[in-house]
C-alpha positions, 0 to 999 in steps of 0.5 A: 914198823916192819908191818907198816912198811909191809916187809916180810921175813925174807925182806932185809931192811938196811937203814941209815938213821941220821939228820939229813945233811950232805956230810952224813952221806945219805946220797952215797948210801943211795948210790950204793943201794942202786948197786945192791938192788940188782943182786938182792931183790928182796932187800929194802932200804930206809933213810930215817931223819929230817933236815933239822935246825934250818940246815940244808932244807933242800937236801930231802928233796935232792934225796927224793930226786935221787931215789927216783933217778936210781929207780928205787921208789918201790924199795927205798923210803925217806921217812923223815924225822922220827922220835922213835929212832930206837924202834927204827933201829930194832926194825932194821937188819943192818944199820949203815953210817956212810959219813963223808967226814969225821963224826965225833959221836956216832951215837946211832951206831952205838945204839945199834950195836947195843941192840945187837944190829950189825953195822957198816960204817966209814972208817973215819972219826969216832967209829974207829974207837969202837968198831974193829973191822970184821970183829964188831962191825964192818968198815968201808972207805968214805965217799965210796958207794962201790965199797959201801955196797960191797960191805953191805952185800957181804953182810946180806950174803953171809948171815953167819957174819951178821950173827957173829957181830950179834954174839960179839956185842952180846958178850960186850954188853955183859 
């Protein structure tokens, strides 16, 4: 996947992997990305997921327009629904879960944590059951692109922190 996206080792890939629906907050992520892009020119961003089950079929087009409006077309991809979400998690350096409202499952976050990926998630719903802020992941305020950008930047600027999460999860898996 990283080869397909033409990413080098210096490129950090930050991804949201979720069905495309407004409550999942992909637009919040894109607004955060526009803030991060200025200070991290080597960072790349990906939205993995599609509008499924006939719900919010116009949302992907809305996200494409937002990517264009924010000037992110050269560093942010909307790749649609992918059967191999685990491969996309593995290819990513950080997984983001920017929900507007409570999510009962947060399955992608759990998968990311099992694969040793640092996660940034909104502080609501199921995430509070398994993410201790600053210990097993980073929590941010819902609906806040500024706070989300700040928390992602914290990980990009501090590789030791990302490694700390990896070590915590490695111990947790045992």
